[in-house]
C-alpha positions as CSV (number, residue, x, y, z in Angstrom):
1,M,-53.7,-77.4,-20.2
2,S,-51.7,-74.4,-21.8
3,S,-48.0,-74.5,-23.0
4,I,-47.2,-71.0,-22.1
5,N,-44.8,-67.3,-21.6
6,I,-44.6,-65.5,-19.5
7,L,-43.8,-61.6,-19.6
8,K,-43.8,-58.8,-17.5
9,Y,-44.2,-54.7,-18.1
10,G,-44.0,-51.7,-15.4
11,V,-47.4,-49.4,-15.2
12,S,-47.5,-46.1,-14.1
13,S,-50.8,-46.5,-11.8
14,P,-53.3,-49.4,-10.9
15,S,-55.6,-48.3,-14.1
16,D,-52.5,-48.3,-16.9
17,T,-53.7,-50.8,-19.0
18,S,-50.3,-49.5,-22.0
19,P,-48.7,-53.2,-21.3
20,L,-51.3,-54.8,-23.7
21,K,-49.9,-52.8,-26.0
22,E,-46.7,-54.1,-25.4
23,L,-47.9,-57.5,-25.0
24,K,-49.0,-57.3,-28.7
25,A,-45.8,-56.1,-29.9
26,A,-44.6,-59.2,-28.5
27,G,-46.2,-61.6,-30.4
28,Y,-49.5,-61.9,-28.7
29,E,-53.2,-61.3,-28.5
30,P,-55.4,-60.6,-25.8
31,G,-57.2,-63.9,-26.3
32,D,-53.9,-65.6,-25.5
33,V,-54.0,-64.3,-21.9
34,L,-55.0,-67.0,-19.2
35,A,-53.8,-64.8,-16.2
36,V,-53.1,-61.1,-15.1
37,I,-51.3,-60.7,-12.1
38,G,-50.6,-57.5,-10.7
39,K,-48.4,-55.1,-8.2
40,S,-50.4,-51.8,-7.6
41,E,-49.1,-49.0,-4.9
42,G,-52.1,-49.7,-2.6
43,N,-51.7,-50.6,0.8
44,G,-52.6,-53.8,0.4
45,C,-54.9,-54.1,3.5
46,V,-59.4,-54.1,3.3
47,N,-59.7,-50.4,1.7
48,D,-56.9,-51.2,-0.8
49,F,-59.2,-49.7,-4.0
50,S,-55.8,-50.2,-6.2
51,R,-56.7,-53.7,-6.8
52,T,-60.3,-53.2,-7.2
53,L,-59.6,-50.6,-10.0
54,S,-56.9,-52.9,-11.5
55,A,-59.2,-55.7,-12.0
56,H,-62.4,-53.3,-13.3
57,V,-59.7,-52.3,-15.9
58,W,-58.3,-55.2,-16.9
59,E,-60.9,-58.0,-16.9
60,P,-62.8,-56.5,-19.7
61,L,-59.8,-56.9,-21.9
62,I,-59.0,-60.5,-21.4
63,P,-61.0,-63.4,-22.0
64,R,-63.7,-64.4,-19.4
65,S,-62.2,-67.6,-18.9
66,A,-58.6,-65.9,-17.9
67,V,-58.2,-64.9,-14.2
68,T,-56.8,-62.0,-12.3
69,V,-54.8,-61.7,-9.2
70,F,-53.8,-58.4,-8.0
71,S,-52.1,-58.1,-4.9
72,G,-51.5,-54.2,-3.3
73,G,-48.4,-53.0,-1.6
74,T,-45.4,-52.5,-3.6
75,E,-43.5,-51.1,-0.5
76,G,-39.8,-50.4,-0.2
77,V,-37.9,-50.7,-4.0
78,L,-40.4,-52.8,-5.0
79,S,-42.2,-51.5,-8.6
80,P,-45.7,-51.6,-9.7
81,H,-45.9,-53.6,-12.5
82,V,-48.6,-56.6,-14.2
83,T,-47.1,-60.2,-15.4
84,F,-48.7,-61.8,-18.0
85,V,-49.3,-65.8,-18.7
86,V,-50.0,-66.1,-21.9
87,R,-50.7,-69.6,-24.1
88,D,-47.8,-70.4,-26.8
89,S,-48.1,-72.3,-29.9
90,S,-45.0,-73.7,-29.1
91,T,-43.5,-76.3,-26.2
92,T,-41.9,-73.9,-24.0
93,G,-41.1,-76.2,-21.2
94,L,-44.1,-74.1,-18.9
95,R,-47.7,-75.2,-18.4
96,A,-50.6,-73.4,-16.8
97,A,-54.2,-73.8,-16.1
98,V,-56.7,-71.5,-14.5
99,G,-60.2,-72.0,-12.7
100,R,-62.1,-70.2,-10.0
101,T,-64.1,-71.9,-7.3
102,R,-68.1,-71.0,-7.1
103,T,-69.1,-67.7,-5.2
104,L,-68.2,-68.1,-1.7
105,Q,-71.2,-67.0,0.8
106,P,-70.0,-64.6,3.7
107,H,-69.9,-66.8,6.2
108,E,-68.2,-69.6,4.3
109,I,-65.3,-67.3,4.2
110,G,-62.3,-68.4,6.0
111,T,-63.7,-71.7,7.1
112,S,-63.5,-75.6,6.1
113,V,-66.3,-75.0,3.4
114,H,-63.9,-72.5,2.1
115,A,-61.0,-74.6,2.1
116,L,-63.0,-77.8,0.2
117,E,-64.0,-75.6,-2.1
118,V,-60.4,-74.4,-3.3
119,S,-59.4,-78.0,-2.8
120,S,-62.2,-79.6,-5.1
121,S,-61.6,-77.0,-7.9
122,T,-57.4,-77.2,-7.9
123,R,-58.0,-80.9,-8.2
124,S,-60.3,-80.3,-10.7
125,I,-58.2,-78.2,-12.7
126,L,-55.3,-80.4,-12.3
127,K,-57.3,-83.6,-13.8
128,E,-59.0,-81.5,-16.5
129,S,-55.6,-80.1,-17.9
130,G,-53.4,-83.2,-17.4
131,I,-51.1,-81.5,-15.1
132,A,-49.4,-84.1,-12.8
133,R,-49.2,-83.0,-8.9
134,D,-45.1,-83.4,-9.0
135,Q,-44.9,-81.0,-12.0
136,V,-46.5,-78.0,-9.9
137,R,-44.1,-75.0,-9.0
138,L,-46.8,-72.9,-7.5
139,V,-50.6,-72.2,-7.3
140,L,-51.6,-68.5,-7.0
141,I,-55.1,-67.9,-5.6
142,K,-56.9,-64.7,-5.2
143,C,-59.6,-65.1,-2.3
144,P,-62.1,-62.7,-0.9
145,L,-62.7,-61.1,2.1
146,L,-64.8,-59.8,4.9
147,T,-66.1,-56.0,4.8
148,S,-68.3,-54.4,7.5
149,E,-71.2,-55.1,5.5
150,K,-70.5,-58.8,4.9
151,V,-70.2,-58.9,8.5
152,E,-73.6,-57.6,9.2
153,I,-75.0,-60.1,6.5
154,I,-73.9,-62.8,8.4
155,K,-75.3,-61.8,12.0
156,A,-78.6,-60.9,10.0
157,A,-78.8,-64.4,8.6
158,G,-77.9,-65.9,12.2
159,K,-74.7,-67.0,11.7
160,T,-71.3,-66.4,13.1
161,P,-68.4,-64.8,10.8
162,V,-65.1,-66.7,11.0
163,T,-64.0,-63.0,12.7
164,T,-65.7,-59.7,12.7
165,D,-62.3,-57.9,12.3
166,T,-62.4,-57.0,9.0
167,Y,-58.2,-57.1,8.5
168,E,-58.1,-60.5,10.2
169,S,-60.4,-62.1,7.6
170,M,-57.5,-61.5,5.1
171,A,-55.5,-63.7,7.1
172,K,-58.5,-66.3,7.7
173,S,-59.2,-66.2,3.9
174,R,-55.7,-66.9,3.2
175,Y,-55.3,-69.6,5.5
176,S,-58.3,-71.5,4.2
177,S,-57.1,-71.1,0.4
178,A,-53.7,-72.5,1.4
179,L,-55.4,-75.3,2.8
180,G,-57.4,-76.3,0.0
181,I,-53.8,-76.0,-2.0
182,A,-52.6,-78.6,0.3
183,I,-54.9,-80.8,0.2
184,A,-55.1,-80.9,-3.3
185,L,-51.5,-81.6,-3.5
186,D,-51.6,-84.4,-1.3
187,E,-49.4,-82.2,1.5
188,V,-52.1,-82.3,3.9
189,K,-55.0,-85.1,4.3
190,E,-58.6,-83.9,4.1
191,C,-59.4,-85.9,7.3
192,H,-56.9,-83.5,9.1
193,L,-59.0,-80.6,7.9
194,D,-60.9,-79.3,10.9
195,E,-57.8,-80.1,13.3
196,A,-55.7,-77.6,10.9
197,I,-58.2,-74.9,10.8
198,R,-58.4,-75.1,14.6
199,S,-54.1,-75.0,15.2
200,Q,-53.6,-72.5,11.9
201,S,-50.2,-74.7,12.2
202,T,-50.4,-76.5,8.6
203,W,-49.0,-75.0,5.7
204,S,-48.2,-75.6,1.9
205,A,-45.1,-75.4,0.0
206,K,-46.7,-73.9,-3.2
207,A,-49.5,-71.9,-2.2
208,S,-49.3,-68.1,-2.5
209,C,-52.9,-66.7,-1.8
210,S,-53.9,-63.1,-1.8
211,S,-57.1,-61.5,-0.3
212,G,-59.0,-58.7,-1.3
213,G,-62.8,-56.9,-1.6
214,E,-62.6,-57.0,-5.6
215,L,-63.8,-60.3,-5.6
216,E,-66.5,-62.9,-4.5
217,D,-65.2,-66.6,-5.9
218,C,-61.3,-67.5,-5.2
219,H,-59.5,-67.2,-9.0
220,I,-56.6,-70.0,-9.1
221,L,-53.3,-70.3,-11.0
222,I,-51.4,-73.0,-11.7
223,I,-48.2,-73.1,-13.1
224,A,-46.4,-76.5,-13.7
225,S,-42.5,-77.0,-15.3
226,D,-41.7,-79.8,-17.4
227,T,-37.8,-80.0,-18.3
228,S,-38.1,-82.4,-20.8
229,S,-38.6,-79.8,-23.4
230,G,-38.7,-76.4,-24.4
231,G,-36.6,-73.2,-22.8
232,L,-38.7,-72.2,-19.9
233,R,-38.4,-73.6,-16.0
234,A,-40.0,-73.0,-12.8
235,V,-38.5,-74.1,-9.7
236,S,-39.9,-73.0,-6.1
237,G,-39.0,-73.5,-2.6
238,Y,-39.2,-71.3,0.4
239,M,-37.8,-69.4,3.0
240,D,-37.8,-70.4,6.6
241,D,-38.0,-66.5,8.2
242,A,-38.0,-62.8,6.2
243,I,-33.9,-63.1,5.9
244,D,-33.6,-66.5,5.0
245,A,-31.2,-65.5,1.8
246,K,-29.9,-68.9,1.4
247,A,-32.9,-70.1,0.2
248,I,-33.2,-67.5,-2.3
249,T,-29.4,-68.3,-3.5
250,K,-29.8,-71.9,-3.7
251,L,-32.7,-71.6,-6.4
252,L,-30.7,-68.5,-8.1
253,E,-27.3,-70.8,-8.0
254,Q,-29.9,-73.6,-10.3
255,V,-30.7,-71.0,-12.5
256,D,-27.1,-69.8,-12.9
257,R,-26.1,-74.1,-13.3
258,E,-28.5,-74.0,-16.2
259,G,-27.2,-70.7,-18.0
260,G,-30.9,-69.3,-17.2
261,H,-32.0,-65.9,-17.0
262,V,-34.6,-65.0,-14.6
263,L,-37.8,-64.0,-16.0
264,Q,-40.1,-63.4,-12.6
265,V,-40.1,-64.3,-8.9
266,F,-43.4,-65.0,-6.9
267,A,-42.8,-64.7,-3.2
268,K,-44.7,-64.6,0.1
269,A,-43.4,-62.4,2.8
270,E,-44.6,-62.8,6.7
271,S,-43.8,-61.2,9.8
272,D,-43.1,-63.8,12.2
273,P,-45.9,-64.3,14.7
274,T,-43.7,-64.9,17.8
275,G,-42.3,-61.7,17.5
276,N,-38.8,-62.9,16.8
277,I,-36.2,-63.4,14.0
278,R,-33.4,-65.9,15.2
279,G,-33.7,-65.1,18.8
280,N,-34.1,-61.4,18.0
281,R,-37.0,-59.3,18.6
282,H,-39.0,-57.7,15.9
283,T,-41.5,-55.2,15.7
284,M,-43.6,-55.5,12.6
285,N,-46.4,-56.9,14.9
286,T,-46.6,-54.3,17.2
287,D,-45.9,-50.8,14.8
288,S,-49.6,-49.1,15.1
289,D,-49.1,-47.0,12.5
290,I,-48.1,-49.9,9.5
291,H,-49.7,-53.1,8.9
292,S,-46.8,-56.2,9.7
293,T,-47.9,-57.1,6.1
294,R,-46.3,-54.0,4.3
295,H,-43.0,-54.8,6.7
296,A,-43.2,-58.1,5.7
297,R,-43.5,-57.3,1.7
298,A,-40.8,-54.5,2.0
299,A,-38.5,-56.7,3.8
300,V,-38.7,-59.4,1.4
301,G,-38.9,-57.2,-1.5
302,G,-35.5,-55.5,-0.5
303,L,-34.0,-59.2,-0.3
304,L,-35.3,-60.5,-3.2
305,S,-34.5,-57.6,-5.6
306,G,-31.2,-57.1,-4.1
307,L,-30.1,-60.9,-4.9
308,V,-32.1,-60.8,-8.5
309,G,-31.3,-57.5,-9.8
310,E,-34.6,-56.5,-10.5
311,T,-37.8,-54.7,-8.6
312,R,-40.9,-55.6,-11.1
313,L,-41.3,-59.0,-8.4
314,Y,-44.2,-60.6,-7.2
315,V,-43.9,-60.2,-3.7
316,S,-47.4,-60.7,-1.5
317,G,-48.0,-60.0,2.2
318,G,-49.3,-62.3,4.8
319,A,-48.3,-65.9,4.6
320,E,-50.8,-68.0,6.7
321,G,-50.5,-71.2,6.0
322,Q,-47.8,-70.4,3.0
323,G,-44.5,-71.7,4.1
324,P,-43.4,-71.8,7.5
325,P,-44.7,-69.5,10.1
326,G,-42.5,-66.1,9.2
327,G,-41.6,-67.2,6.1
328,G,-43.0,-68.1,2.8
329,P,-43.0,-69.9,-0.5
330,I,-40.7,-69.0,-3.3
331,C,-40.9,-69.7,-7.0
332,V,-38.4,-68.5,-9.7
333,V,-39.5,-68.8,-13.5
334,Y,-37.0,-68.5,-16.0
335,R,-35.2,-69.4,-19.4
336,V,-32.4,-71.5,-21.1
337,A,-31.1,-71.5,-24.3
338,A,-33.7,-74.3,-25.7
């Protein structure tokens, strides 16, 4: 477990690594990096190669033990940026630990096996780092998806893919990852896993999962808060739907009461699967031109940016198993006077 600091910088493109210079100017070295979390201007779908490009340029510059989480889609007012999670020699009040699952075989993606691998890895990270479950504010995961090639490999091996729709595989992968987190944090009992996979209705209040074609394992980042010392804090909650401003303002009011300054917000966004928001019909799920995840990111990104007064926020689309259906978890990281 490492005491950490969190810093974020804007980028000019998915291949822009100049924030590393700004990180050094802030007193940190590349070897201090535990995780690089990025938002790029890709479409956030299966063919979003901006994520692959970002991973390709960043991973050689940071320790092999560090993880990367690149999420495509900066629709609306969201700004492309990277967030660094770095080790800090002082006691900051924030802790973090990272790790990976083993490589997932194509036929395992989006299944109970996937969930169990995430659960096992997350539990191991918690145990090895000494982070208590009640201190966890966010578990951020980057997980793989199915491509057309992987679907054919599965079929050729005589196995059945969780889906043959590559876009749907992103949702299946996110959901299995979220279930794994829920089990590791004791939000869901492992004995209920099979039913949870069938129902697709179980969720975690602290999971944030993003899928992509740039990796074959799951990258895991755990952020925990210890308010006993240091000037950094993290508080988390969840939105009941995409316009749940009260859930956000409740967290921001806590920041204000402590005289804090928001450093970063991590949020998930999802179009309500019922096709309604508070009794009114929405068209996000039936738009043939723009995927629903893009609509959701724009909506939630605009709401958050307006309330926080900042556009470099981590808003990831597709919240299957992450907060209640149509809503999504929120984690606010902030600084107070130490």
